[in-house]
C-alpha positions as a Markdown table, in Angstrom:
| # | Residue | x | y | z |
|---|---|---|---|---|
| 1 | Unk | -31.1 | -35.8 | 8.3 |
| 2 | Unk | -28.6 | -35.0 | 11.1 |
| 3 | Unk | -25.5 | -33.0 | 11.0 |
| 4 | Unk | -22.3 | -34.3 | 12.6 |
| 5 | Unk | -20.6 | -31.8 | 14.9 |
| 6 | Unk | -16.8 | -31.7 | 14.9 |
| 7 | Unk | -14.7 | -30.8 | 17.9 |
| 8 | Unk | -13.4 | -27.3 | 18.2 |
| 9 | Unk | -9.8 | -27.0 | 17.3 |
| 10 | Unk | -7.4 | -25.2 | 19.5 |
| 11 | Unk | -5.0 | -22.6 | 18.1 |
| 12 | Unk | -2.1 | -24.9 | 18.8 |
| 13 | Unk | -0.5 | -22.7 | 21.4 |
| 14 | Unk | -0.6 | -23.4 | 25.0 |
| 15 | Unk | 1.0 | -20.2 | 26.0 |
| 16 | Unk | -0.7 | -17.7 | 28.2 |
| 17 | Unk | -1.5 | -14.2 | 26.9 |
| 18 | Unk | 0.8 | -12.6 | 29.5 |
| 19 | Unk | 3.9 | -14.6 | 28.5 |
| 20 | Unk | 6.1 | -12.9 | 25.9 |
| 21 | Unk | 6.3 | -14.7 | 22.5 |
| 22 | Unk | 9.5 | -15.4 | 20.7 |
| 23 | Unk | 8.2 | -13.3 | 17.8 |
| 24 | Unk | 7.0 | -10.4 | 19.9 |
| 25 | Unk | 9.0 | -7.1 | 20.0 |
| 26 | Unk | 11.1 | -6.6 | 23.0 |
| 27 | Unk | 11.0 | -3.5 | 25.1 |
| 28 | Unk | 8.1 | -1.2 | 25.7 |
| 29 | Unk | 5.7 | 0.0 | 23.0 |
| 30 | Unk | 6.3 | 3.4 | 21.6 |
| 31 | Unk | 4.0 | 6.0 | 23.1 |
| 32 | Unk | 1.1 | 7.3 | 20.8 |
| 33 | Unk | 2.0 | 10.5 | 19.1 |
| 34 | Unk | -0.3 | 13.6 | 19.4 |
| 35 | Unk | -0.5 | 16.3 | 16.8 |
| 36 | Unk | -0.5 | 19.2 | 19.2 |
| 37 | Unk | 2.7 | 18.1 | 21.1 |
| 38 | Unk | 4.7 | 16.5 | 18.3 |
| 39 | Unk | 3.7 | 18.4 | 15.1 |
| 40 | Unk | 1.9 | 21.6 | 15.8 |
| 41 | Unk | 4.8 | 23.1 | 17.8 |
| 42 | Unk | 7.3 | 23.0 | 14.9 |
| 43 | Unk | 8.0 | 26.1 | 12.7 |
| 44 | Unk | 6.8 | 26.1 | 9.1 |
| 45 | Unk | 10.4 | 25.8 | 7.8 |
| 46 | Unk | 10.9 | 22.4 | 9.5 |
| 47 | Unk | 8.4 | 20.8 | 7.1 |
| 48 | Unk | 9.3 | 19.3 | 3.7 |
| 49 | Unk | 6.7 | 19.4 | 0.9 |
| 50 | Unk | 4.9 | 16.1 | 0.4 |
| 51 | Unk | 5.5 | 14.3 | -3.0 |
| 52 | Unk | 4.9 | 10.8 | -4.1 |
| 53 | Unk | 8.4 | 10.8 | -5.6 |
| 54 | Unk | 10.0 | 11.6 | -2.2 |
| 55 | Unk | 11.2 | 9.0 | 0.3 |
| 56 | Unk | 10.3 | 9.6 | 3.9 |
| 57 | Unk | 11.7 | 8.2 | 7.2 |
| 58 | Unk | 9.8 | 7.7 | 10.5 |
| 59 | Unk | 9.6 | 11.0 | 12.3 |
| 60 | Unk | 9.8 | 13.2 | 9.1 |
| 61 | Unk | 7.8 | 16.4 | 9.1 |
| 62 | Unk | 5.8 | 16.8 | 5.9 |
| 63 | Unk | 3.5 | 19.6 | 4.5 |
| 64 | Unk | 0.7 | 18.1 | 2.4 |
| 65 | Unk | -1.2 | 20.5 | 0.0 |
| 66 | Unk | -4.6 | 19.2 | 1.2 |
| 67 | Unk | -4.1 | 17.8 | 4.8 |
| 68 | Unk | -1.6 | 20.4 | 6.0 |
| 69 | Unk | 1.2 | 19.7 | 8.5 |
| 70 | Unk | 2.0 | 16.1 | 9.5 |
| 71 | Unk | 4.5 | 13.7 | 10.9 |
| 72 | Unk | 5.4 | 10.2 | 9.5 |
| 73 | Unk | 4.6 | 7.7 | 12.3 |
| 74 | Unk | 4.9 | 4.4 | 10.4 |
| 75 | Unk | 6.4 | 2.9 | 7.2 |
| 76 | Unk | 5.1 | -0.1 | 5.3 |
| 77 | Unk | 7.0 | -0.6 | 2.0 |
| 78 | Unk | 5.7 | 2.0 | -0.5 |
| 79 | Unk | 3.3 | 3.6 | 2.0 |
| 80 | Unk | 3.6 | 5.8 | 5.1 |
| 81 | Unk | 1.2 | 6.6 | 7.9 |
| 82 | Unk | 1.2 | 10.3 | 8.5 |
| 83 | Unk | -0.4 | 12.0 | 11.6 |
| 84 | Unk | -2.3 | 15.1 | 10.6 |
| 85 | Unk | -4.4 | 17.4 | 12.7 |
| 86 | Unk | -7.5 | 15.5 | 11.4 |
| 87 | Unk | -6.1 | 12.1 | 12.1 |
| 88 | Unk | -3.8 | 9.5 | 10.5 |
| 89 | Unk | -3.7 | 9.1 | 6.8 |
| 90 | Unk | -2.0 | 6.4 | 4.7 |
| 91 | Unk | 0.0 | 8.0 | 1.8 |
| 92 | Unk | 2.3 | 6.7 | -0.9 |
| 93 | Unk | 6.0 | 7.5 | -1.0 |
| 94 | Unk | 9.1 | 6.4 | -3.0 |
| 95 | Unk | 10.3 | 3.2 | -1.3 |
| 96 | Unk | 14.1 | 2.5 | -1.5 |
């Protein structure tokens, strides 16, 4: 019994990796945030308490009861990525 091999299919794109795509974001990528420079230097009064019922914007400073001080670095619908001293965590928030 023999198996018939099929040809490999291309991805359908003949673009080179270094050429910008129509769907790619324009401009330069945002620099990676660091906790020490972007979060740790703020006073305690600058942070708002974290709550699932609160809505957060990118760049918001939050105080989480377990993870401590953090900064919102990304939004995806009903979740936010928050940079804490121990690393990024994905948390829920009230989407508007």
